[in-house]
C-alpha positions in Angstrom: 17.2 106.9 49.7 16.2 108.3 46.3 12.8 107.7 44.8 12.6 104.8 42.3 10.0 104.7 39.6 7.4 102.1 40.3 7.9 100.5 37.0 11.3 99.2 38.0 12.3 96.5 40.4 15.6 97.1 42.1 17.6 94.8 44.2 19.6 96.8 46.8 20.4 94.3 49.5 21.4 91.4 47.2 23.9 92.6 44.6 24.3 89.0 43.3 20.7 89.3 42.1 21.3 92.5 40.1 20.9 90.5 36.9 17.2 90.1 37.9 16.5 93.8 37.6 13.7 94.4 35.1 12.0 97.6 33.8 13.2 100.7 32.1 16.6 100.7 34.0 17.0 97.0 33.9 18.1 94.4 31.5 15.0 94.4 29.4 14.1 90.9 30.6 10.3 90.6 30.8 8.9 89.4 34.1 7.0 86.1 34.0 3.4 86.3 33.2 2.5 84.6 36.5 4.3 85.2 39.8 4.5 81.5 40.7 7.7 79.9 39.4 7.9 76.3 40.5 11.2 75.4 38.7 12.9 78.6 40.0 11.6 78.1 43.5 12.7 74.5 43.5 16.2 75.5 42.5 16.3 78.3 45.1 15.2 75.9 47.9 17.7 73.3 46.8 20.6 75.8 47.0 19.4 77.0 50.4 18.9 73.5 51.7 22.5 72.6 50.7 23.8 75.7 52.5 21.8 74.9 55.6 23.1 71.3 55.5 26.7 72.6 55.2 26.0 74.6 58.4 24.7 71.4 60.1 21.1 72.9 60.1 19.6 69.6 59.1 16.1 70.1 60.3 15.6 73.2 58.2 17.5 71.7 55.3 15.2 68.7 55.3 12.2 71.0 55.4 13.4 72.8 52.3 14.2 69.5 50.5 10.4 68.8 50.8 9.6 72.1 49.1 12.1 71.2 46.4 10.1 68.1 45.6 6.8 69.8 45.9 7.8 72.5 43.5 9.3 70.0 41.1 6.1 67.9 41.0 4.0 71.1 40.5 6.3 72.2 37.7 5.6 68.8 36.0 1.9 69.4 36.3 1.9 72.8 34.9 4.2 71.9 32.0 1.7 69.2 31.0 -1.3 71.4 31.0 -2.8 71.1 34.5 -5.0 74.2 35.0 -3.7 76.9 37.2 -5.2 79.9 38.9 -4.1 83.5 38.1 -0.9 83.3 40.0 0.2 80.0 38.4 -0.6 77.6 41.3 -2.7 74.5 40.8 -6.3 75.5 41.0 -8.0 75.2 44.3 -9.9 71.9 44.8 -7.8 70.3 42.1 -6.3 67.8 44.5 -2.8 69.2 43.7 -2.8 72.3 45.8 -1.2 70.4 48.6 2.3 69.8 50.1 4.7 67.1 48.9 3.6 64.5 51.5 0.1 64.6 50.0 1.4 64.7 46.4 3.2 61.4 46.9 0.5 59.3 48.5 -0.6 56.6 46.2 -4.0 57.9 45.0 -2.7 61.5 44.4 0.5 60.3 42.8 -1.4 57.9 40.5 -3.5 60.9 39.4 -0.4 63.0 38.8 1.1 60.2 36.7 -2.1 59.9 34.7 -2.1 63.7 34.0 1.6 63.8 32.9 1.5 60.4 31.1 3.0 61.5 27.9 6.4 60.7 26.5 8.0 63.6 28.2 6.0 63.2 31.4 7.1 59.6 31.8 10.7 60.6 31.1 10.6 63.2 33.9 8.9 60.9 36.4 11.4 58.2 35.7 14.1 60.7 36.8 12.7 60.9 40.3 12.4 57.3 41.5 13.0 58.3 45.2 10.1 60.8 45.3 8.1 58.6 47.7 10.7 59.3 50.4 8.7 62.3 51.2 5.7 60.3 52.4 6.8 61.0 56.0 7.7 64.7 55.4 5.1 67.1 56.8 4.8 70.9 56.7 4.1 70.8 60.5 7.7 69.6 61.1 8.7 73.3 61.2 7.2 73.4 64.7 8.8 70.1 65.9 11.8 69.8 68.1 14.8 68.3 66.2 14.6 65.1 68.2 10.9 64.6 67.1 11.7 64.8 63.4 11.7 61.7 61.1 15.2 60.3 60.4 14.5 60.4 56.7 16.9 63.3 56.0 19.3 61.3 53.8 16.4 59.9 51.7 14.8 63.4 51.4 18.1 64.8 50.2 18.5 62.1 47.5 15.0 62.6 46.3 15.4 66.4 46.2 18.6 66.1 44.2 16.8 63.8 41.7 14.2 66.6 41.4 17.0 69.1 40.8 18.5 66.9 38.0 15.0 66.4 36.5 14.5 70.2 36.4 17.9 70.7 34.8 17.0 68.2 32.1 13.6 69.9 31.6 15.4 73.2 31.2 17.7 71.7 28.6 14.5 70.4 26.9 13.1 73.9 26.7 10.7 73.8 29.6 10.6 76.9 31.8 
């Protein structure tokens, strides 16, 4: 394999991502200023969850649906000025550096609603009425047998799709 200058990012194994190449040999697209990309991650997880569901891999699809919701809520926070650390994640000890099941519990969700309670924040929150479906989602489910998982997959899917539509609207509104 030939040597590649370190200033370029090249995608060899995934030709469908070639448009993501940046640097002197790339498209000239500037990389994000922070590596964490909640909206982009949510969209990626949603596509992957749908592929897994189509392959009848519901346990892993459900797990990714939870990450879709988590990334969508964290995107809302950052769009509305919640402080982040250097990589773009909510600051440690902020109460929002948690997984979706903790983000939707009543006290945390009330704080989230308070922080994004502007005209646009209320608009986006209204677009995800099923978000509380993730109250029984847990990151530890990745270790569970399929028979021990909650039967909430259909509700998680609906809520994740709502998050996807909310992110699409936010993109149309100029949020990144």
